[in-house]
N, CA, C and O atoms as a printed pandas DataFrame, in Angstrom:
     atom_number atom_name residue_name chain_id  residue_number  x_coord  y_coord  z_coord
0              1         N          UNK        A               1   -8.973   23.589  -22.458
1              2        CA          UNK        A               1  -10.291   22.982  -22.412
2              3         C          UNK        A               1  -10.333   21.691  -23.219
3              4         O          UNK        A               1  -11.030   20.744  -22.853
4              5         N          UNK        A               2   -9.586   21.658  -24.316
5              6        CA          UNK        A               2   -9.535   20.452  -25.129
6              7         C          UNK        A               2   -8.893   19.317  -24.341
7              8         O          UNK        A               2   -9.340   18.173  -24.413
8              9         N          UNK        A               3   -7.848   19.636  -23.591
9             10        CA          UNK        A               3   -7.190   18.625  -22.766
10            11         C          UNK        A               3   -8.142   18.046  -21.737
11            12         O          UNK        A               3   -8.123   16.844  -21.474
12            13         N          UNK        A               4   -8.977   18.901  -21.149
13            14        CA          UNK        A               4   -9.961   18.452  -20.173
14            15         C          UNK        A               4  -10.941   17.476  -20.824
15            16         O          UNK        A               4  -11.263   16.443  -20.237
16            17         N          UNK        A               5  -11.417   17.789  -22.021
17            18        CA          UNK        A               5  -12.371   16.927  -22.719
18            19         C          UNK        A               5  -11.740   15.592  -23.105
19            20         O          UNK        A               5  -12.379   14.545  -23.001
20            21         N          UNK        A               6  -10.494   15.632  -23.548
21            22        CA          UNK        A               6   -9.808   14.394  -23.919
22            23         C          UNK        A               6   -9.619   13.507  -22.708
23            24         O          UNK        A               6   -9.843   12.299  -22.778
24            25         N          UNK        A               7   -9.208   14.098  -21.600
25            26        CA          UNK        A               7   -9.023   13.322  -20.374
26            27         C          UNK        A               7  -10.360   12.735  -19.903
27            28         O          UNK        A               7  -10.394   11.624  -19.374
28            29         N          UNK        A               8  -11.446   13.465  -20.088
29            30        CA          UNK        A               8  -12.778   13.002  -19.725
30            31         C          UNK        A               8  -13.146   11.752  -20.526
31            32         O          UNK        A               8  -13.574   10.752  -19.949
32            33         N          UNK        A               9  -12.984   11.799  -21.829
33            34        CA          UNK        A               9  -13.339   10.674  -22.698
34            35         C          UNK        A               9  -12.429    9.478  -22.429
35            36         O          UNK        A               9  -12.906    8.349  -22.319
36            37         N          UNK        A              10  -11.126    9.719  -22.324
37            38        CA          UNK        A              10  -10.182    8.625  -22.058
38            39         C          UNK        A              10  -10.493    7.974  -20.716
39            40         O          UNK        A              10  -10.482    6.748  -20.603
40            41         N          UNK        A              11  -10.766    8.775  -19.713
41            42        CA          UNK        A              11  -11.094    8.221  -18.393
42            43         C          UNK        A              11  -12.360    7.375  -18.442
43            44         O          UNK        A              11  -12.410    6.309  -17.829
44            45         N          UNK        A              12  -13.380    7.830  -19.159
45            46        CA          UNK        A              12  -14.624    7.061  -19.259
46            47         C          UNK        A              12  -14.381    5.720  -19.936
47            48         O          UNK        A              12  -14.861    4.690  -19.461
48            49         N          UNK        A              13  -13.643    5.722  -21.036
49            50        CA          UNK        A              13  -13.367    4.476  -21.743
50            51         C          UNK        A              13  -12.513    3.531  -20.906
51            52         O          UNK        A              13  -12.772    2.329  -20.857
52            53         N          UNK        A              14  -11.505    4.075  -20.254
53            54        CA          UNK        A              14  -10.639    3.242  -19.414
54            55         C          UNK        A              14  -11.412    2.684  -18.225
55            56         O          UNK        A              14  -11.241    1.519  -17.867
56            57         N          UNK        A              15  -12.250    3.496  -17.619
57            58        CA          UNK        A              15  -13.055    3.001  -16.494
58            59         C          UNK        A              15  -13.962    1.855  -16.926
59            60         O          UNK        A              15  -14.111    0.874  -16.197
60            61         N          UNK        A              16  -14.561    1.968  -18.090
61            62        CA          UNK        A              16  -15.397    0.875  -18.599
62            63         C          UNK        A              16  -14.545   -0.382  -18.805
63            64         O          UNK        A              16  -14.941   -1.473  -18.398
64            65         N          UNK        A              17  -13.389   -0.231  -19.431
65            66        CA          UNK        A              17  -12.512   -1.360  -19.688
66            67         C          UNK        A              17  -12.020   -2.001  -18.387
67            68         O          UNK        A              17  -12.072   -3.221  -18.227
68            69         N          UNK        A              18  -11.549   -1.177  -17.475
69            70        CA          UNK        A              18  -11.017   -1.683  -16.207
70            71         C          UNK        A              18  -12.109   -2.371  -15.398
71            72         O          UNK        A              18  -11.861   -3.405  -14.778
72            73         N          UNK        A              19  -13.308   -1.811  -15.397
73            74        CA          UNK        A              19  -14.389   -2.421  -14.610
74            75         C          UNK        A              19  -14.811   -3.768  -15.191
75            76         O          UNK        A              19  -15.287   -4.635  -14.457
76            77         N          UNK        A              20  -14.644   -3.951  -16.487
77            78        CA          UNK        A              20  -14.974   -5.241  -17.092
78            79         C          UNK        A              20  -13.884   -6.280  -16.860
79            80         O          UNK        A              20  -14.170   -7.469  -16.714
80            81         N          UNK        A              21  -12.639   -5.828  -16.826
81            82        CA          UNK        A              21  -11.517   -6.765  -16.790
82            83         C          UNK        A              21  -10.983   -7.082  -15.395
83            84         O          UNK        A              21  -10.536   -8.201  -15.144
84            85         N          UNK        A              22  -11.025   -6.130  -14.506
85            86        CA          UNK        A              22  -10.323   -6.273  -13.235
86            87         C          UNK        A              22  -11.259   -6.201  -12.041
87            88         O          UNK        A              22  -12.291   -5.531  -12.083
88            89         N          UNK        A              23  -10.885   -6.903  -10.970
89            90        CA          UNK        A              23  -11.664   -6.783   -9.737
90            91         C          UNK        A              23  -11.310   -5.485   -9.016
91            92         O          UNK        A              23  -10.253   -4.899   -9.251
92            93         N          UNK        A              24  -12.188   -5.054   -8.154
93            94        CA          UNK        A              24  -11.891   -3.895   -7.323
94            95         C          UNK        A              24  -12.460   -2.591   -7.826
95            96         O          UNK        A              24  -12.342   -1.564   -7.157
96            97         N          UNK        A              25  -13.077   -2.612   -8.998
97            98        CA          UNK        A              25  -13.702   -1.399   -9.510
98            99         C          UNK        A              25  -14.962   -1.785  -10.274
99           100         O          UNK        A              25  -14.944   -2.673  -11.127
100          101         N          UNK        A              26  -16.049   -1.106   -9.952
101          102        CA          UNK        A              26  -17.329   -1.341  -10.609
102          103         C          UNK        A              26  -17.915   -0.006  -11.026
103          104         O          UNK        A              26  -17.986    0.936  -10.237
104          105         N          UNK        A              27  -18.333    0.055  -12.276
105          106        CA          UNK        A              27  -18.955    1.262  -12.814
106          107         C          UNK        A              27  -20.381    0.915  -13.191
107          108         O          UNK        A              27  -20.631   -0.148  -13.758
108          109         N          UNK        A              28  -21.314    1.794  -12.884
109          110        CA          UNK        A              28  -22.735    1.559  -13.155
110          111         C          UNK        A              28  -23.059    1.906  -14.605
111          112         O          UNK        A              28  -23.716    2.913  -14.870
112          113         N          UNK        A              29  -22.606    1.087  -15.537
113          114        CA          UNK        A              29  -22.910    1.264  -16.953
114          115         C          UNK        A              29  -22.195    2.443  -17.582
115          116         O          UNK        A              29  -21.301    3.050  -16.993
116          117         N          UNK        A              30  -22.624    2.748  -18.813
117          118        CA          UNK        A              30  -21.974    3.816  -19.567
118          119         C          UNK        A              30  -22.198    5.181  -18.925
119          120         O          UNK        A              30  -21.279    5.997  -18.861
120          121         N          UNK        A              31  -23.415    5.431  -18.450
121          122        CA          UNK        A              31  -23.700    6.709  -17.784
122          123         C          UNK        A              31  -22.859    6.837  -16.522
123          124         O          UNK        A              31  -22.333    7.910  -16.226
124          125         N          UNK        A              32  -22.734    5.754  -15.788
125          126        CA          UNK        A              32  -21.889    5.758  -14.598
126          127         C          UNK        A              32  -20.446    6.077  -14.936
127          128         O          UNK        A              32  -19.786    6.823  -14.213
128          129         N          UNK        A              33  -19.950    5.511  -16.039
129          130        CA          UNK        A              33  -18.573    5.787  -16.466
130          131         C          UNK        A              33  -18.410    7.254  -16.846
131          132         O          UNK        A              33  -17.389    7.866  -16.531
132          133         N          UNK        A              34  -19.402    7.817  -17.515
133          134        CA          UNK        A              34  -19.325    9.237  -17.887
134          135         C          UNK        A              34  -19.339   10.136  -16.654
135          136         O          UNK        A              34  -18.561   11.086  -16.563
136          137         N          UNK        A              35  -20.221    9.837  -15.711
137          138        CA          UNK        A              35  -20.283   10.632  -14.482
138          139         C          UNK        A              35  -18.981   10.489  -13.701
139          140         O          UNK        A              35  -18.424   11.479  -13.227
140          141         N          UNK        A              36  -18.501    9.257  -13.569
141          142        CA          UNK        A              36  -17.248    9.022  -12.852
142          143         C          UNK        A              36  -16.083    9.719  -13.550
143          144         O          UNK        A              36  -15.234   10.320  -12.891
144          145         N          UNK        A              37  -16.038    9.644  -14.865
145          146        CA          UNK        A              37  -14.962   10.302  -15.618
146          147         C          UNK        A              37  -15.007   11.811  -15.409
147          148         O          UNK        A              37  -13.963   12.451  -15.278
148          149         N          UNK        A              38  -16.209   12.382  -15.378
149          150        CA          UNK        A              38  -16.327   13.822  -15.148
150          151         C          UNK        A              38  -15.806   14.195  -13.760
151          152         O          UNK        A              38  -15.056   15.160  -13.614
152          153         N          UNK        A              39  -16.202   13.436  -12.752
153          154        CA          UNK        A              39  -15.750   13.719  -11.382
154          155         C          UNK        A              39  -14.240   13.548  -11.273
155          156         O          UNK        A              39  -13.565   14.378  -10.665
156          157         N          UNK        A              40  -13.709   12.481  -11.854
157          158        CA          UNK        A              40  -12.262   12.243  -11.812
158          159         C          UNK        A              40  -11.522   13.364  -12.540
159          160         O          UNK        A              40  -10.512   13.863  -12.044
160          161         N          UNK        A              41  -12.018   13.761  -13.712
161          162        CA          UNK        A              41  -11.373   14.839  -14.459
162          163         C          UNK        A              41  -11.443   16.162  -13.690
163          164         O          UNK        A              41  -10.474   16.920  -13.663
164          165         N          UNK        A              42  -12.592   16.435  -13.067
165          166        CA          UNK        A              42  -12.736   17.676  -12.301
166          167         C          UNK        A              42  -11.805   17.683  -11.084
167          168         O          UNK        A              42  -11.161   18.690  -10.792
168          169         N          UNK        A              43  -11.741   16.548  -10.378
169          170        CA          UNK        A              43  -10.825   16.466   -9.234
170          171         C          UNK        A              43   -9.373   16.629   -9.684
171          172         O          UNK        A              43   -8.600   17.347   -9.049
172          173         N          UNK        A              44   -9.007   15.966  -10.772
173          174        CA          UNK        A              44   -7.650   16.085  -11.301
174          175         C          UNK        A              44   -7.321   17.497  -11.730
175          176         O          UNK        A              44   -6.223   17.996  -11.481
176          177         N          UNK        A              45   -8.289   18.144  -12.384
177          178        CA          UNK        A              45   -8.104   19.528  -12.818
178          179         C          UNK        A              45   -7.914   20.446  -11.609
179          180         O          UNK        A              45   -7.043   21.315  -11.611
180          181         N          UNK        A              46   -8.729   20.245  -10.588
181          182        CA          UNK        A              46   -8.607   21.062   -9.379
182          183         C          UNK        A              46   -7.264   20.881   -8.700
183          184         O          UNK        A              46   -6.646   21.852   -8.264
184          185         N          UNK        A              47   -6.813   19.650   -8.609
185          186        CA          UNK        A              47   -5.511   19.385   -7.982
186          187         C          UNK        A              47   -4.383   19.972   -8.815
187          188         O          UNK        A              47   -3.424   20.515   -8.267
188          189         N          UNK        A              48   -4.492   19.867  -10.148
189          190        CA          UNK        A              48   -3.473   20.463  -11.019
190          191         C          UNK        A              48   -3.386   21.976  -10.794
191          192         O          UNK        A              48   -2.290   22.535  -10.765
192          193         N          UNK        A              49   -4.506   22.620  -10.640
193          194        CA          UNK        A              49   -4.517   24.074  -10.401
194          195         C          UNK        A              49   -3.901   24.407   -9.046
195          196         O          UNK        A              49   -3.191   25.403   -8.909
196          197         N          UNK        A              50   -4.172   23.578   -8.054
197          198        CA          UNK        A              50   -3.638   23.823   -6.712
198          199         C          UNK        A              50   -2.119   23.681   -6.688
199          200         O          UNK        A              50   -1.431   24.468   -6.039
200          201         N          UNK        A              51   -1.597   22.683   -7.391
201          202        CA          UNK        A              51   -0.144   22.457   -7.339
202          203         C          UNK        A              51    0.612   23.156   -8.459
203          204         O          UNK        A              51    1.793   22.883   -8.669
204          205         N          UNK        A              52   -0.048   24.047   -9.175
205          206        CA          UNK        A              52    0.668   24.848  -10.159
206          207         C          UNK        A              52    0.531   24.378  -11.583
207          208         O          UNK        A              52    1.490   24.487  -12.347
208          209         N          UNK        A              53   -0.606   23.865  -11.975
209          210        CA          UNK        A              53   -0.904   23.490  -13.353
210          211         C          UNK        A              53    0.027   22.409  -13.900
211          212         O          UNK        A              53    0.296   22.376  -15.101
212          213         N          UNK        A              54    0.511   21.547  -13.052
213          214        CA          UNK        A              54    1.318   20.422  -13.512
214          215         C          UNK        A              54    0.384   19.258  -13.798
215          216         O          UNK        A              54   -0.563   19.013  -13.051
216          217         N          UNK        A              55    0.652   18.550  -14.873
217          218        CA          UNK        A              55   -0.220   17.439  -15.264
218          219         C          UNK        A              55   -0.127   16.306  -14.246
219          220         O          UNK        A              55    0.959   15.825  -13.922
220          221         N          UNK        A              56   -1.299   15.891  -13.749
221          222        CA          UNK        A              56   -1.368   14.781  -12.798
222          223         C          UNK        A              56   -1.628   13.517  -13.603
223          224         O          UNK        A              56   -2.766   13.242  -13.983
224          225         N          UNK        A              57   -0.622   12.784  -13.853
225          226        CA          UNK        A              57   -0.772   11.485  -14.498
226          227         C          UNK        A              57    0.452   10.654  -14.171
227          228         O          UNK        A              57    1.530   11.197  -13.929
228          229         N          UNK        A              58    0.295    9.351  -14.164
229          230        CA          UNK        A              58    1.452    8.507  -13.893
230          231         C          UNK        A              58    2.560    8.715  -14.924
231          232         O          UNK        A              58    3.739    8.579  -14.598
232          233         N          UNK        A              59    2.196    9.042  -16.155
233          234        CA          UNK        A              59    3.188    9.244  -17.209
234          235         C          UNK        A              59    4.014   10.506  -16.981
235          236         O          UNK        A              59    5.227   10.491  -17.189
236          237         N          UNK        A              60    3.388   11.582  -16.565
237          238        CA          UNK        A              60    4.076   12.867  -16.442
238          239         C          UNK        A              60    4.759   13.103  -15.111
239          240         O          UNK        A              60    5.722   13.867  -15.054
240          241         N          UNK        A              61    4.300   12.475  -14.038
241          242        CA          UNK        A              61    4.799   12.812  -12.714
242          243         C          UNK        A              61    5.414   11.624  -11.982
243          244         O          UNK        A              61    5.704   11.729  -10.790
244          245         N          UNK        A              62    5.615   10.519  -12.650
245          246        CA          UNK        A              62    6.223    9.372  -12.002
246          247         C          UNK        A              62    5.342    8.785  -10.914
247          248         O          UNK        A              62    4.118    8.745  -11.040
248          249         N          UNK        A              63    5.977    8.333   -9.849
249          250        CA          UNK        A              63    5.253    7.658   -8.765
250          251         C          UNK        A              63    4.287    8.609   -8.061
251          252         O          UNK        A              63    3.217    8.186   -7.622
252          253         N          UNK        A              64    4.650    9.883   -7.950
253          254        CA          UNK        A              64    3.751   10.865   -7.319
254          255         C          UNK        A              64    2.479   11.027   -8.149
255          256         O          UNK        A              64    1.380   11.070   -7.596
256          257         N          UNK        A              65    2.620   11.117   -9.461
257          258        CA          UNK        A              65    1.453   11.219  -10.332
258          259         C          UNK        A              65    0.596    9.969  -10.289
259          260         O          UNK        A              65   -0.633   10.040  -10.306
260          261         N          UNK        A              66    1.260    8.819  -10.232
261          262        CA          UNK        A              66    0.540    7.555  -10.147
262          263         C          UNK        A              66   -0.285    7.487   -8.869
263          264         O          UNK        A              66   -1.468    7.147   -8.904
264          265         N          UNK        A              67    0.335    7.809   -7.749
265          266        CA          UNK        A              67   -0.374    7.757   -6.470
266          267         C          UNK        A              67   -1.465    8.819   -6.395
267          268         O          UNK        A              67   -2.538    8.564   -5.849
268          269         N          UNK        A              68   -1.205   10.001   -6.935
269          270        CA          UNK        A              68   -2.215   11.055   -6.942
270          271         C          UNK        A              68   -3.419   10.633   -7.778
271          272         O          UNK        A              68   -4.563   10.842   -7.375
272          273         N          UNK        A              69   -3.160   10.037   -8.944
273          274        CA          UNK        A              69   -4.258    9.563   -9.790
274          275         C          UNK        A              69   -5.072    8.486   -9.071
275          276         O          UNK        A              69   -6.300    8.476   -9.158
276          277         N          UNK        A              70   -4.397    7.585   -8.365
277          278        CA          UNK        A              70   -5.102    6.538   -7.618
278          279         C          UNK        A              70   -5.962    7.138   -6.511
279          280         O          UNK        A              70   -7.093    6.701   -6.296
280          281         N          UNK        A              71   -5.431    8.133   -5.811
281          282        CA          UNK        A              71   -6.196    8.798   -4.743
282          283         C          UNK        A              71   -7.409    9.505   -5.327
283          284         O          UNK        A              71   -8.494    9.445   -4.748
284          285         N          UNK        A              72   -7.246   10.173   -6.461
285          286        CA          UNK        A              72   -8.365   10.870   -7.104
286          287         C          UNK        A              72   -9.456    9.865   -7.487
287          288         O          UNK        A              72  -10.638   10.120   -7.259
288          289         N          UNK        A              73   -9.072    8.747   -8.057
289          290        CA          UNK        A              73  -10.048    7.714   -8.436
290          291         C          UNK        A              73  -10.745    7.165   -7.193
291          292         O          UNK        A              73  -11.961    6.974   -7.184
292          293         N          UNK        A              74   -9.970    6.917   -6.159
293          294        CA          UNK        A              74  -10.542    6.393   -4.925
294          295         C          UNK        A              74  -11.520    7.393   -4.288
295          296         O          UNK        A              74  -12.595    7.004   -3.831
296          297         N          UNK        A              75  -11.148    8.669   -4.258
297          298        CA          UNK        A              75  -12.032    9.702   -3.705
298          299         C          UNK        A              75  -13.309    9.854   -4.527
299          300         O          UNK        A              75  -14.376   10.127   -3.978
300          301         N          UNK        A              76  -13.200    9.679   -5.833
301          302        CA          UNK        A              76  -14.387    9.772   -6.687
302          303         C          UNK        A              76  -15.422    8.732   -6.294
303          304         O          UNK        A              76  -16.623    8.979   -6.404
304          305         N          UNK        A              77  -14.971    7.577   -5.839
305          306        CA          UNK        A              77  -15.905    6.547   -5.372
306          307         C          UNK        A              77  -16.722    6.991   -4.176
307          308         O          UNK        A              77  -17.854    6.544   -3.996
308          309         N          UNK        A              78  -16.156    7.869   -3.354
309          310        CA          UNK        A              78  -16.896    8.403   -2.203
310          311         C          UNK        A              78  -17.840    9.534   -2.607
311          312         O          UNK        A              78  -18.887    9.729   -1.990
312          313         N          UNK        A              79  -17.468   10.265   -3.633
313          314        CA          UNK        A              79  -18.292   11.392   -4.083
314          315         C          UNK        A              79  -19.528   10.902   -4.830
315          316         O          UNK        A              79  -20.614   11.459   -4.675
316          317         N          UNK        A              80  -19.360    9.867   -5.635
317          318        CA          UNK        A              80  -20.477    9.333   -6.428
318          319         C          UNK        A              80  -20.607    7.818   -6.207
319          320         O          UNK        A              80  -20.375    7.035   -7.129
320          321         N          UNK        A              81  -20.973    7.412   -5.000
321          322        CA          UNK        A              81  -21.005    5.968   -4.698
322          323         C          UNK        A              81  -22.014    5.177   -5.533
323          324         O          UNK        A              81  -21.847    3.970   -5.705
324          325         N          UNK        A              82  -23.034    5.815   -6.042
325          326        CA          UNK        A              82  -24.010    5.108   -6.861
326          327         C          UNK        A              82  -23.512    4.790   -8.258
327          328         O          UNK        A              82  -24.057    3.910   -8.924
328          329         N          UNK        A              83  -22.490    5.488   -8.706
329          330        CA          UNK        A              83  -21.963    5.296  -10.048
330          331         C          UNK        A              83  -20.621    4.569  -10.080
331          332         O          UNK        A              83  -20.303    3.889  -11.056
332          333         N          UNK        A              84  -19.837    4.712   -9.016
333          334        CA          UNK        A              84  -18.493    4.142   -9.002
334          335         C          UNK        A              84  -18.210    3.542   -7.634
335          336         O          UNK        A              84  -18.263    4.230   -6.614
336          337         N          UNK        A              85  -17.911    2.256   -7.629
337          338        CA          UNK        A              85  -17.474    1.566   -6.414
338          339         C          UNK        A              85  -16.053    1.093   -6.675
339          340         O          UNK        A              85  -15.799    0.356   -7.628
340          341         N          UNK        A              86  -15.132    1.522   -5.825
341          342        CA          UNK        A              86  -13.737    1.195   -6.074
342          343         C          UNK        A              86  -13.022    0.910   -4.763
343          344         O          UNK        A              86  -13.232    1.586   -3.755
344          345         N          UNK        A              87  -12.169   -0.112   -4.802
345          346        CA          UNK        A              87  -11.313   -0.417   -3.663
346          347         C          UNK        A              87   -9.965    0.262   -3.892
347          348         O          UNK        A              87   -9.724    0.838   -4.953
348          349         N          UNK        A              88   -9.103    0.192   -2.905
349          350        CA          UNK        A              88   -7.775    0.778   -3.060
350          351         C          UNK        A              88   -7.021    0.078   -4.192
351          352         O          UNK        A              88   -6.377    0.738   -5.008
352          353         N          UNK        A              89   -7.098   -1.236   -4.243
353          354        CA          UNK        A              89   -6.432   -1.989   -5.315
354          355         C          UNK        A              89   -7.028   -1.619   -6.672
355          356         O          UNK        A              89   -6.295   -1.453   -7.647
356          357         N          UNK        A              90   -8.347   -1.490   -6.737
357          358        CA          UNK        A              90   -8.998   -1.088   -7.981
358          359         C          UNK        A              90   -8.547    0.289   -8.438
359          360         O          UNK        A              90   -8.340    0.514   -9.630
360          361         N          UNK        A              91   -8.394    1.215   -7.494
361          362        CA          UNK        A              91   -7.922    2.563   -7.834
362          363         C          UNK        A              91   -6.484    2.525   -8.347
363          364         O          UNK        A              91   -6.140    3.226   -9.299
364          365         N          UNK        A              92   -5.652    1.710   -7.715
365          366        CA          UNK        A              92   -4.262    1.584   -8.170
366          367         C          UNK        A              92   -4.194    0.975   -9.569
367          368         O          UNK        A              92   -3.427    1.440  -10.412
368          369         N          UNK        A              93   -4.991   -0.059   -9.817
369          370        CA          UNK        A              93   -5.008   -0.685  -11.140
370          371         C          UNK        A              93   -5.530    0.284  -12.205
371          372         O          UNK        A              93   -4.979    0.365  -13.303
372          373         N          UNK        A              94   -6.595    1.016  -11.873
373          374        CA          UNK        A              94   -7.139    1.987  -12.823
374          375         C          UNK        A              94   -6.126    3.091  -13.115
375          376         O          UNK        A              94   -5.968    3.491  -14.269
376          377         N          UNK        A              95   -5.445    3.584  -12.096
377          378        CA          UNK        A              95   -4.427    4.622  -12.305
378          379         C          UNK        A              95   -3.301    4.100  -13.184
379          380         O          UNK        A              95   -2.773    4.834  -14.020
380          381         N          UNK        A              96   -2.933    2.844  -13.001
381          382        CA          UNK        A              96   -1.884    2.235  -13.824
382          383         C          UNK        A              96   -2.300    2.190  -15.292
383          384         O          UNK        A              96   -1.528    2.574  -16.171
384          385         N          UNK        A              97   -3.523    1.721  -15.556
385          386        CA          UNK        A              97   -4.011    1.610  -16.930
386          387         C          UNK        A              97   -4.173    2.999  -17.554
387          388         O          UNK        A              97   -3.814    3.198  -18.714
388          389         N          UNK        A              98   -4.707    3.954  -16.802
389          390        CA          UNK        A              98   -4.844    5.316  -17.316
390          391         C          UNK        A              98   -3.466    5.891  -17.642
391          392         O          UNK        A              98   -3.313    6.600  -18.637
392          393         N          UNK        A              99   -2.476    5.597  -16.824
393          394        CA          UNK        A              99   -1.117    6.066  -17.090
394          395         C          UNK        A              99   -0.547    5.487  -18.368
395          396         O          UNK        A              99    0.128    6.185  -19.125
396          397         N          UNK        A             100   -0.816    4.205  -18.613
397          398        CA          UNK        A             100   -0.344    3.579  -19.853
398          399         C          UNK        A             100   -1.006    4.229  -21.063
399          400         O          UNK        A             100   -0.335    4.552  -22.043
400          401         N          UNK        A             101   -2.315    4.418  -20.994
401          402        CA          UNK        A             101   -3.025    5.038  -22.110
402          403         C          UNK        A             101   -2.589    6.492  -22.282
403          404         O          UNK        A             101   -2.442    6.973  -23.405
404          405         N          UNK        A             102   -2.385    7.181  -21.175
405          406        CA          UNK        A             102   -1.947    8.577  -21.218
406          407         C          UNK        A             102   -0.600    8.717  -21.933
407          408         O          UNK        A             102   -0.322    9.748  -22.545
408          409         N          UNK        A             103    0.222    7.689  -21.855
409          410        CA          UNK        A             103    1.524    7.722  -22.515
410          411         C          UNK        A             103    1.380    7.746  -24.042
411          412         O          UNK        A             103    2.285    8.199  -24.743
412          413         N          UNK        A             104    0.252    7.263  -24.549
413          414        CA          UNK        A             104    0.050    7.205  -25.987
414          415         C          UNK        A             104   -0.785    8.355  -26.546
415          416         O          UNK        A             104   -0.893    8.490  -27.764
416          417         N          UNK        A             105   -1.376    9.185  -25.689
417          418        CA          UNK        A             105   -2.125   10.352  -26.147
418          419         C          UNK        A             105   -1.105   11.439  -26.478
419          420         O          UNK        A             105   -0.283   11.790  -25.632
420          421         N          UNK        A             106   -1.147   11.973  -27.697
421          422        CA          UNK        A             106   -0.167   12.996  -28.073
422          423         C          UNK        A             106   -0.165   14.180  -27.106
423          424         O          UNK        A             106   -1.221   14.633  -26.665
424          425         N          UNK        A             107    1.018   14.669  -26.784
425          426        CA          UNK        A             107    1.186   15.753  -25.815
426          427         C          UNK        A             107    0.429   17.008  -26.199
427          428         O          UNK        A             107   -0.129   17.678  -25.330
428          429         N          UNK        A             108    0.396   17.343  -27.479
429          430        CA          UNK        A             108   -0.274   18.585  -27.885
430          431         C          UNK        A             108   -1.785   18.519  -27.706
431          432         O          UNK        A             108   -2.449   19.555  -27.734
432          433         N          UNK        A             109   -2.342   17.330  -27.523
433          434        CA          UNK        A             109   -3.775   17.205  -27.291
434          435         C          UNK        A             109   -4.130   17.279  -25.819
435          436         O          UNK        A             109   -5.297   17.472  -25.480
436          437         N          UNK        A             110   -3.138   17.129  -24.921
437          438        CA          UNK        A             110   -3.419   17.167  -23.487
438          439         C          UNK        A             110   -3.468   18.565  -22.982
439          440         O          UNK        A             110   -3.694   18.784  -21.792
């Protein structure tokens, strides 16, 4: 449960940062980032459970994790269109940045 909460907070902060810096992703303020982070974390958690509790992140799963994270971010835009608008390029960029940050989060906290 702690890992879920950490991923939620990291995703919200990264989404805010990415939406300010890069084209292709727009978040509707801080509340939008929190809602989007929750949906992304829930989708990621569900996929991890389906594939056998393996961590879905670009850091842990290589190119498959990177692409899975991008797909999850992209799908979240369809689930909550009022809070998150993302293009395919925006999802790829966000997954890349989340993967970089994920590399620095201590393993025992995930």
